[in-house]
C-alpha atoms as an extended CHARMM CRD file, in Angstrom:
* protein
*
       218  EXT
         1         1  MET       CA             -5.8700000000        1.9740000000       81.5320000000  PROA      1               0.0000000000
         2         2  ARG       CA             -5.0630000000       -1.1820000000       79.5670000000  PROA      2               0.0000000000
         3         3  ARG       CA             -8.7190000000       -2.3000000000       79.7290000000  PROA      3               0.0000000000
         4         4  PHE       CA             -9.7970000000        1.0940000000       78.3680000000  PROA      4               0.0000000000
         5         5  ALA       CA             -7.3930000000        0.7780000000       75.3790000000  PROA      5               0.0000000000
         6         6  TRP       CA             -8.8030000000       -2.6520000000       74.4510000000  PROA      6               0.0000000000
         7         7  LEU       CA            -12.3250000000       -1.2360000000       74.6960000000  PROA      7               0.0000000000
         8         8  VAL       CA            -11.4480000000        1.5440000000       72.1970000000  PROA      8               0.0000000000
         9         9  VAL       CA             -9.9640000000       -0.9940000000       69.7600000000  PROA      9               0.0000000000
        10        10  GLY       CA            -13.1090000000       -3.1070000000       69.9830000000  PROA      10              0.0000000000
        11        11  VAL       CA            -15.3330000000       -0.1290000000       69.2210000000  PROA      11              0.0000000000
        12        12  LEU       CA            -13.2630000000        0.7420000000       66.1340000000  PROA      12              0.0000000000
        13        13  LEU       CA            -13.4500000000       -2.8210000000       64.8390000000  PROA      13              0.0000000000
        14        14  VAL       CA            -17.2080000000       -2.8980000000       65.2120000000  PROA      14              0.0000000000
        15        15  ALA       CA            -17.4500000000        0.4190000000       63.3560000000  PROA      15              0.0000000000
        16        16  GLY       CA            -15.5700000000       -1.0810000000       60.4190000000  PROA      16              0.0000000000
        17        17  GLY       CA            -12.1310000000        0.5000000000       60.8770000000  PROA      17              0.0000000000
        18        18  CYS       CA            -10.7920000000        4.0190000000       61.4590000000  PROA      18              0.0000000000
        19        19  GLY       CA            -13.0550000000        5.4900000000       58.8040000000  PROA      19              0.0000000000
        20        20  GLY       CA            -16.1250000000        3.8150000000       60.2270000000  PROA      20              0.0000000000
        21        21  LYS       CA            -17.2520000000        2.6540000000       56.7050000000  PROA      21              0.0000000000
        22        22  LYS       CA            -17.8490000000       -1.0130000000       56.0030000000  PROA      22              0.0000000000
        23        23  GLU       CA            -16.6460000000       -2.3760000000       52.6280000000  PROA      23              0.0000000000
        24        24  GLN       CA            -19.5560000000       -3.1730000000       50.3230000000  PROA      24              0.0000000000
        25        25  PRO       CA            -19.6180000000       -6.8360000000       49.1750000000  PROA      25              0.0000000000
        26        26  ALA       CA            -18.5730000000       -7.2480000000       45.5400000000  PROA      26              0.0000000000
        27        27  ALA       CA            -21.9110000000       -8.8050000000       44.6140000000  PROA      27              0.0000000000
        28        28  GLU       CA            -23.7390000000       -5.6630000000       45.7750000000  PROA      28              0.0000000000
        29        29  ARG       CA            -21.6120000000       -3.1090000000       43.9270000000  PROA      29              0.0000000000
        30        30  PRO       CA            -23.3540000000       -1.3950000000       40.9890000000  PROA      30              0.0000000000
        31        31  GLU       CA            -20.9410000000       -2.7380000000       38.3670000000  PROA      31              0.0000000000
        32        32  ALA       CA            -21.5760000000       -6.3500000000       39.4530000000  PROA      32              0.0000000000
        33        33  ALA       CA            -25.0960000000       -6.1610000000       38.0380000000  PROA      33              0.0000000000
        34        34  ALA       CA            -23.9950000000       -4.9910000000       34.5700000000  PROA      34              0.0000000000
        35        35  PRO       CA            -25.9810000000       -6.6470000000       31.7450000000  PROA      35              0.0000000000
        36        36  GLU       CA            -22.8070000000       -6.8330000000       29.6310000000  PROA      36              0.0000000000
        37        37  LYS       CA            -19.1860000000       -7.3550000000       30.6310000000  PROA      37              0.0000000000
        38        38  HSD       CA            -17.8810000000       -4.4030000000       32.5790000000  PROA      38              0.0000000000
        39        39  ALA       CA            -14.9020000000       -2.7460000000       30.9330000000  PROA      39              0.0000000000
        40        40  ALA       CA            -13.5470000000       -0.5900000000       33.7610000000  PROA      40              0.0000000000
        41        41  LYS       CA            -11.4790000000       -3.4530000000       35.1890000000  PROA      41              0.0000000000
        42        42  GLU       CA             -9.0720000000       -3.1070000000       32.2620000000  PROA      42              0.0000000000
        43        43  GLY       CA             -8.7390000000        0.6470000000       32.6140000000  PROA      43              0.0000000000
        44        44  LEU       CA            -10.4740000000        1.3810000000       29.3220000000  PROA      44              0.0000000000
        45        45  VAL       CA            -13.3900000000        3.3830000000       30.6420000000  PROA      45              0.0000000000
        46        46  PRO       CA            -14.7840000000        4.8340000000       33.8690000000  PROA      46              0.0000000000
        47        47  ALA       CA            -17.0710000000        2.8050000000       36.1080000000  PROA      47              0.0000000000
        48        48  GLY       CA            -20.6020000000        2.5720000000       34.7780000000  PROA      48              0.0000000000
        49        49  TRP       CA            -19.6130000000        1.9530000000       31.1430000000  PROA      49              0.0000000000
        50        50  PHE       CA            -20.1960000000       -1.4000000000       29.4320000000  PROA      50              0.0000000000
        51        51  SER       CA            -18.4310000000       -3.4420000000       26.7960000000  PROA      51              0.0000000000
        52        52  VAL       CA            -19.7100000000       -5.2700000000       23.7030000000  PROA      52              0.0000000000
        53        53  GLN       CA            -17.1230000000       -7.9830000000       23.0880000000  PROA      53              0.0000000000
        54        54  ASP       CA            -16.7470000000      -11.6410000000       22.1590000000  PROA      54              0.0000000000
        55        55  GLU       CA            -13.1960000000      -12.2580000000       23.4160000000  PROA      55              0.0000000000
        56        56  SER       CA            -11.7330000000      -12.5560000000       26.9000000000  PROA      56              0.0000000000
        57        57  GLY       CA             -8.8400000000      -10.1350000000       26.4680000000  PROA      57              0.0000000000
        58        58  VAL       CA             -6.1990000000      -12.8720000000       26.5890000000  PROA      58              0.0000000000
        59        59  ALA       CA             -3.9220000000      -12.3970000000       23.5970000000  PROA      59              0.0000000000
        60        60  ASN       CA             -1.5260000000      -15.0100000000       22.2290000000  PROA      60              0.0000000000
        61        61  PRO       CA              1.7520000000      -13.1920000000       21.3980000000  PROA      61              0.0000000000
        62        62  ASN       CA              2.4760000000      -15.7790000000       18.7070000000  PROA      62              0.0000000000
        63        63  TYR       CA             -0.9020000000      -15.2870000000       16.9960000000  PROA      63              0.0000000000
        64        64  LYS       CA             -1.3530000000      -11.6960000000       15.8580000000  PROA      64              0.0000000000
        65        65  CYS       CA             -2.5750000000      -10.0400000000       12.6960000000  PROA      65              0.0000000000
        66        66  LEU       CA             -0.0830000000       -8.0430000000       10.6730000000  PROA      66              0.0000000000
        67        67  LEU       CA             -1.6380000000       -5.0910000000        8.8250000000  PROA      67              0.0000000000
        68        68  THR       CA              0.0490000000       -3.3380000000        5.9350000000  PROA      68              0.0000000000
        69        69  GLY       CA             -0.9620000000       -2.1630000000        2.4590000000  PROA      69              0.0000000000
        70        70  ALA       CA             -3.8110000000       -4.3290000000        1.1220000000  PROA      70              0.0000000000
        71        71  TRP       CA             -3.7810000000       -6.5200000000        4.2450000000  PROA      71              0.0000000000
        72        72  MET       CA             -6.7200000000       -5.3690000000        6.3670000000  PROA      72              0.0000000000
        73        73  VAL       CA             -9.2480000000       -6.7180000000        8.8570000000  PROA      73              0.0000000000
        74        74  ARG       CA            -12.8100000000       -6.2000000000        9.9560000000  PROA      74              0.0000000000
        75        75  LYS       CA            -14.6480000000       -6.9390000000       13.1730000000  PROA      75              0.0000000000
        76        76  LYS       CA            -18.4200000000       -7.2320000000       13.6750000000  PROA      76              0.0000000000
        77        77  LEU       CA            -19.8080000000       -6.0420000000       17.0190000000  PROA      77              0.0000000000
        78        78  VAL       CA            -23.4760000000       -6.6660000000       17.8250000000  PROA      78              0.0000000000
        79        79  LEU       CA            -25.1160000000       -3.8330000000       19.7820000000  PROA      79              0.0000000000
        80        80  LYS       CA            -28.2870000000       -4.9190000000       21.5870000000  PROA      80              0.0000000000
        81        81  VAL       CA            -29.4750000000       -1.4770000000       22.7110000000  PROA      81              0.0000000000
        82        82  SER       CA            -30.6940000000        1.5420000000       20.7720000000  PROA      82              0.0000000000
        83        83  PRO       CA            -28.0840000000        4.2930000000       20.2250000000  PROA      83              0.0000000000
        84        84  ASP       CA            -30.7210000000        6.6980000000       21.6170000000  PROA      84              0.0000000000
        85        85  LYS       CA            -30.0930000000        5.1140000000       25.0100000000  PROA      85              0.0000000000
        86        86  ILE       CA            -26.3100000000        5.6960000000       24.8590000000  PROA      86              0.0000000000
        87        87  ALA       CA            -24.6790000000        8.8530000000       26.2340000000  PROA      87              0.0000000000
        88        88  ALA       CA            -21.1330000000        8.2700000000       24.9300000000  PROA      88              0.0000000000
        89        89  ALA       CA            -19.3020000000        5.5470000000       23.0010000000  PROA      89              0.0000000000
        90        90  ARG       CA            -15.8410000000        4.3770000000       21.9820000000  PROA      90              0.0000000000
        91        91  VAL       CA            -14.2070000000        1.7100000000       19.8610000000  PROA      91              0.0000000000
        92        92  ALA       CA            -11.3850000000        0.0490000000       21.7930000000  PROA      92              0.0000000000
        93        93  TYR       CA             -8.6780000000       -2.1570000000       20.2710000000  PROA      93              0.0000000000
        94        94  HSD       CA             -5.4860000000       -3.8530000000       21.4230000000  PROA      94              0.0000000000
        95        95  MET       CA             -2.1590000000       -3.9290000000       19.5780000000  PROA      95              0.0000000000
        96        96  ALA       CA              0.1640000000       -6.8660000000       20.2340000000  PROA      96              0.0000000000
        97        97  GLN       CA              3.3790000000       -4.8760000000       19.7440000000  PROA      97              0.0000000000
        98        98  ASP       CA              4.7030000000       -1.5400000000       18.5370000000  PROA      98              0.0000000000
        99        99  PRO       CA              4.7050000000       -0.7750000000       14.7860000000  PROA      99              0.0000000000
       100       100  TYR       CA              7.6090000000       -2.1370000000       12.7670000000  PROA      100             0.0000000000
       101       101  PHE       CA              9.2080000000       -0.0990000000       10.0030000000  PROA      101             0.0000000000
       102       102  PRO       CA             11.0220000000       -2.3380000000        7.4960000000  PROA      102             0.0000000000
       103       103  GLY       CA             12.5380000000        0.7750000000        5.9020000000  PROA      103             0.0000000000
       104       104  GLN       CA             12.8760000000        4.3890000000        6.9000000000  PROA      104             0.0000000000
       105       105  LYS       CA             10.1500000000        5.7350000000        9.1830000000  PROA      105             0.0000000000
       106       106  GLY       CA              7.5510000000        7.7520000000        7.3190000000  PROA      106             0.0000000000
       107       107  SER       CA              4.0880000000        9.1600000000        7.7550000000  PROA      107             0.0000000000
       108       108  SER       CA              2.3600000000        5.7970000000        8.0800000000  PROA      108             0.0000000000
       109       109  MET       CA             -1.2820000000        6.0670000000        9.1060000000  PROA      109             0.0000000000
       110       110  LEU       CA             -3.8000000000        3.7920000000       10.7640000000  PROA      110             0.0000000000
       111       111  HSD       CA             -7.2970000000        4.0630000000        9.2720000000  PROA      111             0.0000000000
       112       112  ILE       CA            -10.3450000000        2.8370000000       11.1930000000  PROA      112             0.0000000000
       113       113  ALA       CA            -13.8070000000        2.8380000000        9.6120000000  PROA      113             0.0000000000
       114       114  LEU       CA            -17.1190000000        2.1920000000       11.3440000000  PROA      114             0.0000000000
       115       115  ASN       CA            -20.0460000000        0.9980000000        9.2270000000  PROA      115             0.0000000000
       116       116  GLY       CA            -18.3190000000        2.1880000000        6.0670000000  PROA      116             0.0000000000
       117       117  GLU       CA            -17.4330000000        5.6960000000        7.2940000000  PROA      117             0.0000000000
       118       118  LEU       CA            -14.0200000000        6.8750000000        8.4730000000  PROA      118             0.0000000000
       119       119  LEU       CA            -13.7130000000        6.9920000000       12.2640000000  PROA      119             0.0000000000
       120       120  LEU       CA             -9.9630000000        7.5470000000       12.7480000000  PROA      120             0.0000000000
       121       121  GLU       CA             -6.9700000000        8.4700000000       10.6040000000  PROA      121             0.0000000000
       122       122  ASP       CA             -3.8020000000        9.0830000000       12.5960000000  PROA      122             0.0000000000
       123       123  ASN       CA             -0.0820000000        8.3210000000       12.7360000000  PROA      123             0.0000000000
       124       124  VAL       CA              0.6920000000        4.7330000000       13.7490000000  PROA      124             0.0000000000
       125       125  GLN       CA              3.2220000000        5.9290000000       16.3160000000  PROA      125             0.0000000000
       126       126  SER       CA              0.3540000000        7.5750000000       18.1900000000  PROA      126             0.0000000000
       127       127  VAL       CA             -2.5110000000        5.1090000000       17.7730000000  PROA      127             0.0000000000
       128       128  ALA       CA             -0.9620000000        1.6940000000       16.9760000000  PROA      128             0.0000000000
       129       129  THR       CA              1.5990000000        1.1700000000       19.7290000000  PROA      129             0.0000000000
       130       130  LYS       CA              1.4800000000       -1.8800000000       22.0000000000  PROA      130             0.0000000000
       131       131  GLY       CA             -1.5110000000       -1.9960000000       24.3420000000  PROA      131             0.0000000000
       132       132  TRP       CA             -5.0840000000       -0.7250000000       24.4590000000  PROA      132             0.0000000000
       133       133  HSD       CA             -6.3340000000        2.2890000000       22.4960000000  PROA      133             0.0000000000
       134       134  ALA       CA             -9.7970000000        3.8680000000       22.3380000000  PROA      134             0.0000000000
       135       135  VAL       CA            -11.4820000000        6.1770000000       19.8260000000  PROA      135             0.0000000000
       136       136  ASP       CA            -14.3720000000        8.3760000000       20.9620000000  PROA      136             0.0000000000
       137       137  MET       CA            -17.3910000000        8.8060000000       18.7030000000  PROA      137             0.0000000000
       138       138  PRO       CA            -20.9270000000       10.2010000000       18.8700000000  PROA      138             0.0000000000
       139       139  PRO       CA            -23.5080000000        7.4950000000       19.6270000000  PROA      139             0.0000000000
       140       140  ASN       CA            -25.4290000000        8.3010000000       16.4290000000  PROA      140             0.0000000000
       141       141  ARG       CA            -22.5990000000        6.6490000000       14.4810000000  PROA      141             0.0000000000
       142       142  LEU       CA            -23.8060000000        3.3190000000       15.8730000000  PROA      142             0.0000000000
       143       143  ILE       CA            -26.7190000000        1.1530000000       14.8160000000  PROA      143             0.0000000000
       144       144  GLU       CA            -28.7030000000       -1.3390000000       16.8570000000  PROA      144             0.0000000000
       145       145  GLY       CA            -27.5320000000       -4.7020000000       15.5750000000  PROA      145             0.0000000000
       146       146  ASP       CA            -24.3530000000       -5.3680000000       13.5590000000  PROA      146             0.0000000000
       147       147  ASN       CA            -21.6400000000       -2.6880000000       13.6290000000  PROA      147             0.0000000000
       148       148  VAL       CA            -18.6150000000       -3.3520000000       11.4050000000  PROA      148             0.0000000000
       149       149  VAL       CA            -15.1900000000       -1.9170000000       12.2840000000  PROA      149             0.0000000000
       150       150  GLU       CA            -12.4180000000       -2.0840000000        9.6500000000  PROA      150             0.0000000000
       151       151  PHE       CA             -8.6860000000       -1.5050000000       10.1340000000  PROA      151             0.0000000000
       152       152  ARG       CA             -6.0900000000       -0.7890000000        7.4750000000  PROA      152             0.0000000000
       153       153  VAL       CA             -2.6680000000        0.8740000000        7.2570000000  PROA      153             0.0000000000
       154       154  SER       CA             -1.1280000000        3.1990000000        4.6900000000  PROA      154             0.0000000000
       155       155  GLY       CA              2.6020000000        3.8690000000        4.4580000000  PROA      155             0.0000000000
       156       156  PRO       CA              5.8010000000        1.8210000000        4.9110000000  PROA      156             0.0000000000
       157       157  THR       CA              5.0570000000        0.0540000000        8.1810000000  PROA      157             0.0000000000
       158       158  TYR       CA              3.4960000000       -3.0000000000        9.8170000000  PROA      158             0.0000000000
       159       159  VAL       CA              1.1000000000       -2.8750000000       12.7900000000  PROA      159             0.0000000000
       160       160  TYR       CA             -0.0730000000       -5.8580000000       14.8240000000  PROA      160             0.0000000000
       161       161  LEU       CA             -3.6720000000       -6.2790000000       15.9850000000  PROA      161             0.0000000000
       162       162  SER       CA             -4.0510000000       -8.7330000000       18.8820000000  PROA      162             0.0000000000
       163       163  VAL       CA             -5.9870000000      -11.9870000000       18.5400000000  PROA      163             0.0000000000
       164       164  ASP       CA             -7.6460000000      -13.9380000000       21.3430000000  PROA      164             0.0000000000
       165       165  PRO       CA             -7.4210000000      -17.5330000000       20.0480000000  PROA      165             0.0000000000
       166       166  GLY       CA            -10.2170000000      -18.6570000000       22.3710000000  PROA      166             0.0000000000
       167       167  GLY       CA            -12.9540000000      -16.5500000000       20.7300000000  PROA      167             0.0000000000
       168       168  LYS       CA            -15.5310000000      -18.5750000000       18.7960000000  PROA      168             0.0000000000
       169       169  ALA       CA            -18.1120000000      -16.0620000000       17.5450000000  PROA      169             0.0000000000
       170       170  ARG       CA            -16.6980000000      -15.9210000000       13.9740000000  PROA      170             0.0000000000
       171       171  ARG       CA            -17.1060000000      -12.1450000000       13.7970000000  PROA      171             0.0000000000
       172       172  SER       CA            -13.4840000000      -11.4550000000       12.8050000000  PROA      172             0.0000000000
       173       173  CYS       CA            -12.2160000000      -11.6450000000        9.1980000000  PROA      173             0.0000000000
       174       174  ALA       CA             -9.0120000000      -10.8520000000        7.2990000000  PROA      174             0.0000000000
       175       175  SER       CA             -8.3790000000       -9.7090000000        3.7290000000  PROA      175             0.0000000000
       176       176  VAL       CA             -5.1780000000       -9.5970000000        1.6880000000  PROA      176             0.0000000000
       177       177  ASP       CA             -6.6910000000       -7.9130000000       -1.3690000000  PROA      177             0.0000000000
       178       178  GLY       CA             -7.9300000000       -4.6250000000        0.0750000000  PROA      178             0.0000000000
       179       179  GLY       CA            -11.3280000000       -5.9660000000        1.1130000000  PROA      179             0.0000000000
       180       180  ALA       CA            -12.3510000000       -7.6320000000       -2.1590000000  PROA      180             0.0000000000
       181       181  THR       CA            -12.5190000000      -11.0200000000       -0.3920000000  PROA      181             0.0000000000
       182       182  TRP       CA            -12.5700000000      -12.0100000000        3.2850000000  PROA      182             0.0000000000
       183       183  ASN       CA            -11.4980000000      -15.0680000000        5.2810000000  PROA      183             0.0000000000
       184       184  CYS       CA            -13.0240000000      -15.6290000000        8.7290000000  PROA      184             0.0000000000
       185       185  ASP       CA            -10.9740000000      -18.7110000000        9.5940000000  PROA      185             0.0000000000
       186       186  VAL       CA             -7.3620000000      -17.5280000000        9.1870000000  PROA      186             0.0000000000
       187       187  LEU       CA             -7.2880000000      -14.2150000000       11.0450000000  PROA      187             0.0000000000
       188       188  ALA       CA             -3.6120000000      -13.3080000000       10.6160000000  PROA      188             0.0000000000
       189       189  ALA       CA             -3.4090000000      -11.6260000000        7.2140000000  PROA      189             0.0000000000
       190       190  ASN       CA              0.2510000000      -12.5930000000        6.8330000000  PROA      190             0.0000000000
       191       191  ASN       CA             -0.6680000000      -16.2680000000        7.3680000000  PROA      191             0.0000000000
       192       192  LEU       CA             -3.5690000000      -15.9370000000        4.9440000000  PROA      192             0.0000000000
       193       193  TYR       CA             -1.2420000000      -14.5070000000        2.3030000000  PROA      193             0.0000000000
       194       194  GLU       CA              1.1870000000      -17.4140000000        2.6860000000  PROA      194             0.0000000000
       195       195  LEU       CA             -1.6930000000      -19.9120000000        2.6440000000  PROA      195             0.0000000000
       196       196  GLN       CA             -2.9060000000      -18.6030000000       -0.7060000000  PROA      196             0.0000000000
       197       197  LYS       CA              0.5310000000      -19.3260000000       -2.1590000000  PROA      197             0.0000000000
       198       198  ASN       CA              0.8580000000      -22.7380000000       -0.5110000000  PROA      198             0.0000000000
       199       199  ARG       CA             -2.3210000000      -24.6240000000        0.3880000000  PROA      199             0.0000000000
       200       200  LYS       CA             -0.3400000000      -27.2610000000        2.2690000000  PROA      200             0.0000000000
       201       201  LEU       CA              0.4540000000      -24.8510000000        5.1040000000  PROA      201             0.0000000000
       202       202  LYS       CA             -1.4550000000      -25.1850000000        8.3750000000  PROA      202             0.0000000000
       203       203  PRO       CA             -1.5730000000      -21.7280000000        9.9760000000  PROA      203             0.0000000000
       204       204  PRO       CA             -3.4360000000      -20.9730000000       13.2390000000  PROA      204             0.0000000000
       205       205  ARG       CA             -7.1920000000      -20.7270000000       12.7320000000  PROA      205             0.0000000000
       206       206  GLY       CA            -10.1120000000      -19.2410000000       14.6030000000  PROA      206             0.0000000000
       207       207  GLY       CA            -10.2020000000      -16.7470000000       17.4500000000  PROA      207             0.0000000000
       208       208  GLU       CA            -11.3560000000      -13.1330000000       17.6070000000  PROA      208             0.0000000000
       209       209  TYR       CA             -9.6430000000       -9.7930000000       17.1830000000  PROA      209             0.0000000000
       210       210  MET       CA             -9.4020000000       -7.8380000000       20.4290000000  PROA      210             0.0000000000
       211       211  VAL       CA            -11.7350000000       -5.0500000000       19.3200000000  PROA      211             0.0000000000
       212       212  ARG       CA            -14.6880000000       -3.8320000000       21.4170000000  PROA      212             0.0000000000
       213       213  LEU       CA            -17.4750000000       -1.3230000000       21.5030000000  PROA      213             0.0000000000
       214       214  ILE       CA            -17.6750000000        0.3420000000       24.9110000000  PROA      214             0.0000000000
       215       215  TYR       CA            -20.4170000000        2.7410000000       25.9160000000  PROA      215             0.0000000000
       216       216  GLU       CA            -22.0000000000        4.7420000000       28.7160000000  PROA      216             0.0000000000
       217       217  PRO       CA            -25.7730000000        4.3100000000       29.0240000000  PROA      217             0.0000000000
       218       218  LYS       CA            -27.9900000000        7.3150000000       29.6280000000  PROA      218             0.0000000000
């Protein structure tokens, strides 16, 4: 009887476990062959979607961009496929912390524009809290090549866009005058504002905003 029990265990092990299904090696899984970085590992999108990004997703909590009033940012994302070959698309972005209200809470709004046209306008308490957010859009809003995403805030609040200090593509820029001029070296608008008043300051420089274009191919 004991020999029969060991024989049953051996058969199950050869079959790959109780379910009889052998685990597929990671290198052979469909997502491992993605031409661009796969985004599903961060929970942003389902498997099979891809991410256009130039940062690693590692934010420095001490290096973040404060947005309020005329302080705004823009991010360039380079799409290398035709929008005709995309079934669905989103802009994803990461906030370093929840919004801060220096005064009484009001109807503060986050505004996101894509290629000069409004993509999102919603309350900061819904779309600018700490963590990842994503905005759906029709693929025909995209262009093959450079896509520019701009963020600004209206109302009495501050929101904090995350920065990956290791990014080196120079596709992120900040403005403290409502977009009249841009600085692609000092990405934290609050630091840029202080630097304009005192050129002797040495604020953090470089990096990339944690903003991505994620899409599902047809």
